[in-house]
N, C-alpha and C positions, 0 to 999 in steps of 0.2 A: 451361576444360576441367577435368574432374574425373575421379577414378578410383574404381573399386570393386573389392572383393575377389572373386575367382573360385574360390579355394581354396588349400589348402596343398600345398607339394611338398617333398620330402626333397632335401637338397643332399649333395654329396659328403663333407663333414665331419660328416654325421649331424644337422646342424640342420635345422630347418624353415624355409622362406621363403614369403612370401605372393606368389601370383600376382596381379598387378593388371592391368587393361585400362583404357586411357584411353577416356572416352565424352566425346562432344562435348556442349556445351551450346547447340548450334545446331539449331534447328527450324523447319519451315514449315508453316503451317496457314491455313485448311484445305486439304486435298490429298486428292483432287482438287478443282479450283476450278470452280465454276460462274459465278455473275454477281457475287459478293462480291469484297472485296479479300482480299489475302493478306498474312499477317502473318509477319514474319521475326523470331524470337526468338533472342536469343543472351546468353550470359553470358561475361565475361572477367575474369580474376583480376588482371591488371596493366593500366596504361595501354597501349593498342595502337591502331594504325591498323587500320581495318577497311574491306573493299570487299566489296561483294554485288553480283554481276552475274548476269543471266539470258541464256542462250545457247540457240538453237535446236539441234536435233540435227545440223545441218550444220557447227556451230561458230560460226555468225554471232552477234555479240553483238545481243541484242534490247532489253535494258533495263539500265540502271545504277541500282541502288538506293542505293548508297553507294560513294564512291570516295576511298580513303584518308582517311576520317574519323577524327580522333583521339577515342577513347572512353576514359572512365574506367573503372575496375573495377566490376563489378556486372552487374545484368541489363538489356538493353535490347530495345526493339521497335522495328521499322520496318515500315511498311505500303507494299505495292505495289498499285496500282490496276489491274494487269493491262494495262497500256498499254505500248507500245513507246517507244523514245526520242523518236520524232516524235509521240507523243501519240495514236496510233491503238490500239484494243483488239487484243490478239494474237490470232491464229487458234487454234481448237481444236487441241490436239496435245500432245505430250510436249516439256518444256523442261529444261534442266540449269541449276541455281542453283548458283553458286560463291561460297563464303564464304571470304574470305581474311583472316586475322588475324595480323598480323606476318608471320613467315616460314612459316606453316602455312596449308593450307587443306582444306576439305572440300566435296564436291559432293553435291547431292541432286537427284532427278528430281521435276518437278512436272508434273501432268497438269491441262491446261486444258480444260473441257468446252465444248460449244457453248452 
């Protein structure tokens, strides 16, 4: 994760402080997905266990991309063949991808086209 400056604000003691917003280093592309594989791109600053799981909108687990895999600091990429855990291509629709890194997580919606 990294942060970026959004502006300055005054504090009660007359000093200026910097507002920062944390920005995730996790992305999914391409999105929407047609016939190609999907790439999960993420960066971590410290050694962490990472899980990436895809769910349908009813909350059922569809595919596990990584399950508590220990990654070293740096940028990483994983590829998903758009198949479920049984090896069948997933149906067209919207899916929720959950990225878990240590004790934090982030979710992204993915659209799979016919």
